[in-house]
C-alpha positions as CSV (number, residue, x, y, z in Angstrom):
1,M,52.9,-10.8,9.5
2,Y,50.0,-11.1,11.9
3,G,48.7,-7.6,10.8
4,D,48.6,-8.7,7.2
5,R,46.5,-11.7,8.1
6,K,44.1,-9.6,10.1
7,K,43.8,-7.1,7.2
8,N,43.2,-9.9,4.7
9,L,40.6,-11.5,7.0
10,V,38.7,-8.2,7.4
11,A,38.8,-7.6,3.6
12,L,37.5,-11.2,3.1
13,M,34.7,-10.6,5.6
14,V,33.7,-7.3,3.9
15,L,33.7,-9.0,0.5
16,L,31.5,-11.9,1.9
17,V,29.0,-9.4,3.4
18,A,28.8,-7.5,0.1
19,L,28.2,-10.7,-1.8
20,M,25.5,-11.8,0.6
21,A,23.8,-8.4,0.2
22,L,23.9,-8.7,-3.6
23,A,22.6,-12.2,-3.5
24,G,19.7,-11.1,-1.2
25,A,18.8,-8.2,-3.5
26,A,18.9,-10.4,-6.6
27,Y,16.7,-13.0,-4.9
28,W,14.2,-10.3,-3.8
29,R,14.1,-8.8,-7.3
30,L,13.5,-12.1,-9.0
31,H,10.8,-13.2,-6.5
32,Q,8.8,-10.1,-6.0
33,P,5.3,-10.3,-7.4
34,K,4.6,-8.7,-10.7
35,L,2.2,-5.7,-10.6
36,G,-1.0,-5.9,-12.6
37,P,-2.5,-3.2,-14.7
38,Y,-5.7,-2.6,-12.7
39,G,-6.6,0.0,-10.1
40,A,-9.6,1.8,-8.7
41,I,-10.5,4.8,-6.6
42,A,-13.5,4.6,-4.3
43,M,-15.2,7.4,-2.4
44,S,-18.0,8.3,-0.1
45,E,-20.1,11.2,-1.3
46,T,-21.4,11.9,2.3
47,S,-18.0,12.1,4.1
48,L,-15.6,12.7,1.2
49,T,-13.4,9.8,2.4
50,Y,-11.6,7.8,-0.3
51,G,-9.5,4.8,-1.0
52,G,-7.3,3.8,-3.8
53,A,-5.8,0.6,-5.1
54,W,-3.3,0.0,-7.9
55,G,-1.1,-2.8,-9.3
56,Y,-3.8,-5.5,-9.2
57,P,-4.0,-8.5,-11.6
58,D,-7.8,-8.1,-12.1
59,P,-10.4,-5.4,-11.8
60,V,-12.4,-7.1,-9.1
61,S,-9.4,-7.2,-6.7
62,A,-8.7,-3.5,-7.3
63,Y,-12.4,-2.7,-6.8
64,K,-12.5,-4.6,-3.5
65,R,-9.3,-3.1,-2.2
66,S,-10.3,0.5,-3.0
67,I,-13.6,0.0,-1.2
68,A,-11.8,-1.6,1.8
69,E,-9.4,1.4,1.9
70,C,-12.3,3.8,1.8
71,N,-14.2,1.9,4.5
72,K,-11.1,2.0,6.7
73,A,-11.6,5.7,6.9
74,G,-14.9,5.2,8.5
75,S,-17.5,5.5,5.7
76,P,-19.9,2.6,5.1
77,D,-21.2,4.1,1.9
78,C,-18.1,4.0,-0.3
79,V,-18.5,3.3,-4.0
80,V,-16.0,2.9,-6.8
81,K,-15.8,6.2,-8.8
82,A,-13.1,5.1,-11.2
83,S,-11.8,1.8,-12.5
84,L,-8.3,2.1,-14.0
85,K,-6.5,-0.1,-16.4
86,D,-3.0,1.0,-17.5
87,T,-4.1,4.6,-16.8
88,C,-3.9,7.2,-14.0
89,G,-6.5,8.8,-11.7
90,A,-6.4,11.9,-9.6
91,L,-9.0,12.9,-7.0
92,A,-9.2,16.5,-5.7
93,I,-11.5,17.4,-2.8
94,S,-12.9,20.5,-1.3
95,A,-14.5,20.1,2.1
96,E,-15.6,23.8,1.9
97,R,-17.7,23.1,-1.1
98,N,-18.4,19.4,-0.2
99,A,-17.2,18.5,-3.7
100,S,-14.9,16.1,-5.3
101,F,-13.3,16.1,-8.8
102,L,-12.0,12.9,-10.3
103,V,-10.0,12.8,-13.5
104,T,-8.6,9.9,-15.4
105,G,-6.1,9.8,-18.2
106,R,-2.7,8.5,-19.4
107,D,-0.6,11.3,-18.0
108,Q,-0.3,11.5,-14.2
109,V,0.7,15.1,-14.1
110,Q,-2.0,16.2,-16.4
111,T,-4.8,14.3,-14.5
112,T,-3.6,15.8,-11.3
113,Q,-3.5,19.4,-12.7
114,T,-6.9,19.0,-14.3
115,A,-8.5,17.7,-11.1
116,M,-7.0,20.5,-9.1
117,A,-8.1,23.1,-11.7
118,Q,-11.7,21.8,-11.7
119,C,-11.8,22.1,-7.9
120,Q,-10.3,25.6,-7.9
121,E,-12.9,26.8,-10.6
122,T,-15.5,26.5,-7.9
123,G,-13.8,29.2,-5.9
124,A,-12.9,26.8,-3.0
125,S,-9.9,27.8,-1.0
126,D,-9.2,24.4,0.4
127,C,-8.7,22.3,-2.8
128,E,-6.3,19.4,-2.3
129,V,-5.3,16.4,-4.3
130,R,-6.1,13.4,-2.1
131,E,-5.4,10.5,-4.5
132,N,-3.0,10.4,-7.4
133,I,-2.3,6.9,-8.7
134,C,-1.3,5.2,-11.9
135,S,-2.0,1.6,-12.5
136,T,0.2,0.0,-15.0
137,A,1.7,-3.4,-15.4
138,S,5.4,-3.5,-14.6
């Protein structure tokens, strides 16, 4: 008889933990901030450092965040190269050629492939996609 009580108590505890986890997940889902449709990619032409931002409610916030991310990498001359609204942006860089290739469009895969192809057309052997973001409202 004591064994049955213990089993029931364990089952009740497991059920209670599961319900608390579900309640926590539901609360988080309902209270998480909604993403906005704006993004930006900033870059320094001198050092090829970059910064990206996405999911912002307005273009100014996205602009400022991309500059801040770029500046974090140590470049004081970062400027926004692409402003995004409900679209994607991909940045490919070749340090060998000291060149960057930024492409925007609706399709993330296509923008990434195009940026990489443009970089590779220079003959650079070190082309690399450094930023690949889509900014769309959720």
